[in-house]
N, C-alpha and C positions, 0 to 999 in steps of 0.2 A: 258092472261097467256096461254102458249102453252100447248096443252094436249098430252097424249100418242097417241091417236087416229090420231092428226094431225101429230106427227112425223112419224107415220107407213104410212100415205098416202103421204104426201110431206113435208119433213122436211127443205126443203133447205132454204125458207125464214127465219124460226126460227134459223138455224145454221147461216146464214149470220148476223143476228141480235146480236148474242153474240161472233161473231168472234173479236178477236182471242181466248177468252176464256170468259165463263159466266155460271152463276148458271142456272139450270132449275129445278123448283119443280117437274115438271113431272118425271124426273130421280131421283131426291134427290141426284143429285151430280153436279159436274162442268162439262161442255163440252168444249173441245178443238176443234176449228174448223178453226184455222190458220195453214197453213202447216209448217212454221218455228217453232211454238210452239208444234206443232204434233209430229215432228221429234225428238225435245229435250225430250219430254215426253217419247217416243216409244225406246229412245237409252240411257235411264236413269233407269234400273230396280232396281237400289238401293234405289232411291226416289220413283219411281212409279211402284209398283210391281203387279204381277198377283196373287201372293201367298198369297190369302187371302179367308177365309171360305164362303165370299160372292159371289166368282167367279162363274158365272153362270153356264158354261160348268163342271166344276168340280163338281158341285152339282148334275149333272145328271150321268156323267160317271166316276167321280173319278178323283184323282190326275194324271196329265199327263204333257208331255212337254208343252202344252199350259197354264197350271195353276201353273207352278213352276218356280223359277228363280235360278240363281247362279248354284252351282254345281250339285243340284238335276235336275235342267232343262237341263244340259249338259249330265248328265247321261241317261235322258229319251230321249233325242233328237240323240245323237250320233249314236245308233245302225241303225237307219233310214237313215242317212244323205247321205252315199254314194251312195245309190240307185236313188237319185233324183237330182244329179249334171247334169249340162246342157249337157255334152258329154256322159254321161250314159243314160240320158233320150232319147236323139236322137238315140242312137245305140239300145236301148232296147225296146223302144216303138213306134218308127215310123211306122214299119210295122204292129204290133197289131192294133193301132190306125186306119190305113188307112183301114185295112180289116174289121174292126169293123164298121167303118163309112158306107163303101160301103154296108155290109150286112143290115144295119139299113135302108138305104135309098132305096135300092132295094125291101125292105119290103112294102114301101108305095108310091113309086114315080108313080105308075099307078093310084093312087087313086085320084089325082088332089087336094087333100085337106088333112090336118092333124094338130094335135096340135105338133109342133115341140119341144116342151118342153118333152111331153110324149112320142114321137117316136123316138126323136134324141139325144137331150141335156142330158136328164135324163138317158136312157139305156146306152149311151156311157159313161158317168162319172162312172156310177155304174160298168160297165164292165171293165174298165181300173184300177179303184182305187183296186178292187178285184183281178184283175191279178197282179197289181204292188205289194200287200201284199203276193200273194201266197195262198189266202184263198180257201176254199172249194167252188165248185160251189153253187150257189144260183141264183133263178129268178131275174131278174131286178125288178119286181113288189114287190116281197118280201123285197129286201135291201130297194127300195126307201119308201115302207112302214114303215120299221123301222126308216129309217132315217127323214121321215116326223114327225113322233111322236116324236123323240129325239129333232129334231131341234125346233118343236113347244114348247116343253117342255123348252129347253135353252132359246127361245125367251120369254116365259112367266116368267121365273126366272129373266131375266133381265128387265122385266117390274113389278117386284115386287110380282109376283104369286108364288105359291109352284110348285114343281116338280110335273107333272102330273101322275096319274096311268098309262096311254097309255105310256107316256115316259118311266117310269120305266120298264114296261112289256116289251117294244121293246129293252131296253137295256140289259134286261135278256137274251132275244133271241139272241141279237148280241153277248153277251158275250160267251154263248154257241157255237155259229158257229166260232168265232174267236179263242176261246180256242181249238177247234178240228183241227184247222189248225196249231196249234204250233207243232203237232205231225209230221208235214211233215218236213223233215230235210233239204230241200232246199228253203224252204220259208222264206220271209222276218221276219214274226212274229217269226218263229223258231229261225232265227239268233238273235232277240232280245232278246229272252229267254237265248239262250246261252251266251250272252253278260252280264248276270246277272239280267235283269228284271224278276220280279214274274209274274206269269199269270195275276193276275188283273192289273199289271203295262202295260204288253203287250197288254191287251184288251183295256184298256183306252186310250193308245197311237194309237193302231190301229183305234179304235172308232173316235178318233179326226182326223186321216189321212183320213179315210173314208169319214166322214161327211164333213170335210174341203174340201176334194177333190171333193166330189159331189157338194156341195153348190157352191164352187168356179167355177168349171167348168160350171155346168148348170147354174147358174147366169151369167157368162160370156156370154156364148152363146145366152142365150134367151135376155139378155139387149141388147147385141150388135145387135140381128136380130131386136128387137123393135126399136132401135135407128136408123137404116138403112131404115127400111121399113115404119118408120113414117117421115123419112125426104128424100123425093125423089130426091132432087137435090144432097144431099149427096151419095145415093145410086147409082145414075147415074154416078157420078165421079168413084166409086169404080168398077162399072161394066166395064166402059171404060178403067179403069187402075187398073187390079186386084193387082197390087204392092202396093196400098194404103190400101189394107186389113188389114195388121198388124198394121198400124197406127190408122186405124178406130177402131180396137179392143182396143188399148191402150186409145184412146179417150172415148170409152164408159166406160172402166173402170174407167176413171177420173170422168166422170158425174155420174156414178152409180156403185160403187163397190158392187160386190156381198156381201161382209161382211162389212155392213156401218159403224159399230163401234166395238172398242175394248175397254174393261175395264181395267183400272188400280186404284190402291189404294195408296194414300200418305203415305209414311212410317216415314215423320217428316213434321213440320210446313214449307211452302215455299211459297214464293211470285211468281205468274205467271202473267206477264203483269198487274201489279198493283193489282191482286186478290190475296187474302190471303186464301190459301190453308192450311187446318189444318189435322195435321197427322189423319189418318183413313178415310179422305174423299174419296169418289168414285170421279175419274177423267175419264170421258169417252172421248176417242179419237174419234173424228168423222172423219173417212177416207173420208166419203162423203164430209163433209166440208172442209177438206184439199184440195180436188180435185177441188173445185170451189173458191178458194182464189183469189180474183181479183188482189191482189199483184203479184202473180205468173202466173196467166192465164188470157189473155185480152178476154173479153166477155165471162166470164166464163159459164154462163149457155147455151151457143151455142154449138151445136154437129159440130164439124168441122173435117173432116177426114184428112185434111192437116195442123192441129196445128202441129207446129214444136216442142214443148215442152210437148206434151201429156203424153210421158212416166215419167214426173216428177209426176204423181199422187202416192198416197200412198195406192192403192188397195192391196199390198202385205204386208202393214204394214212396219216396219223398225226396226233395232235394232236385238237383239237376237231371238226375235220371228218372223222374217220374214219368209214369207210362205215357206215351205219346198218344196212344190210341184208346185211352180210357173211355172218352165219350162215345166213340163208336162202339166199343166192346158192350157198353151200358145198353146202347140202343139195339144192337142185336139180340142180347141176351133177354131183354124185356120183351121184344117182339116175339122171339121164340118160345119163352115161357108162357106168355099169354096164349099163343096157339097151342101149346103142348096141354095146358091146363083146361083148355075148351074141350078136349077130348072127353066125352062122358065117361064117368066112372073109372077115370084114369088111376091105374095102381102098379105098384113095383112086383115085380115077379119075386118069390123068396130066394132064388138063386142069383140075384142081381147083386153085384160086389160094392163094397162101401170104397170111399176114396182112399188111394195109397199113392205113395211116391215120396222121393226124397228131395228133389228138386222141383218137380211138378206134380201137384196132388190132384187126382180127379179119378171116378170110377172108370174102370176099363171098358164097362158097358152099362147102359140104363136100359134094362130088359122090362119094358112097361107093357101092359095090357089095357085095353079099355072096351066099352060097349059099342057093338055096331048093330 
């Protein structure tokens, strides 16, 4: 029987064993790990909803676009959507992202070694999300501290534990920080308030965007660096042909999406691939499992920067809850990866850990060295 510890450490064999769908005692729910079935579940919020009191993120930050369906979901999401379209993202964020990455790299480039999660991926994602929402200034370390406490609490709730005191305290501090930004008339959180959302609703959605944005971007960058720096032949191909980098990022997202699972709850009795799902059952959609479905991806456990269908992954989910900030996350990740791979002789320290995590999967550090 698979355990939570095994799912946090290396879930892929267990996900393959239940594909396309099967019961897991460790999660007390059904796990969907086939791509076709995952898309079906994600695109049918009437039968597979997020709007359930057990939804882990809502227990920590309150109701938001992430934990609501139907008209309520639309009302919470709509005030934020226009800012994250592809054209708007490129026009609004390309220069700030380039400037932030250059500044971060300049601060450590002469050291010859750094944890690229703490010095590049994390600070970049914090700075850009705060900028995108128009929040008051706060240090990257402060926001990362809030983020880690809240994401740890969300992960614990998903594993059946209670909301942590540290998570609740961090959200309280975040609430005060975001609420103070509502007074800025030109900020995105202020626009959301003017669109009719209450302060608690604005804060909950800002928290989801902040921590979704931090998690997605930080995880994208660190996972891709780990894949490239532990696959020398693949890295050499990217260094010889930088046009392969965008596809290498998609391939990394396929193998290890930063958000590995999303929860849904059955609103009626239904059969999925021969399994009888009962009303109220937890249905965990494994985005990681869908990305390694052998019926879609040949040699699914291999990292191949030239894979022609890498973009068929579900790292951004699908349906009405598809990731709002995916264009911005891609822009940040590619900018950071180009800067990191430009470090001469970039290599991973032997002690640098692999990705792990139940809900959010990434390395806890990217310990890198380069020539100076």
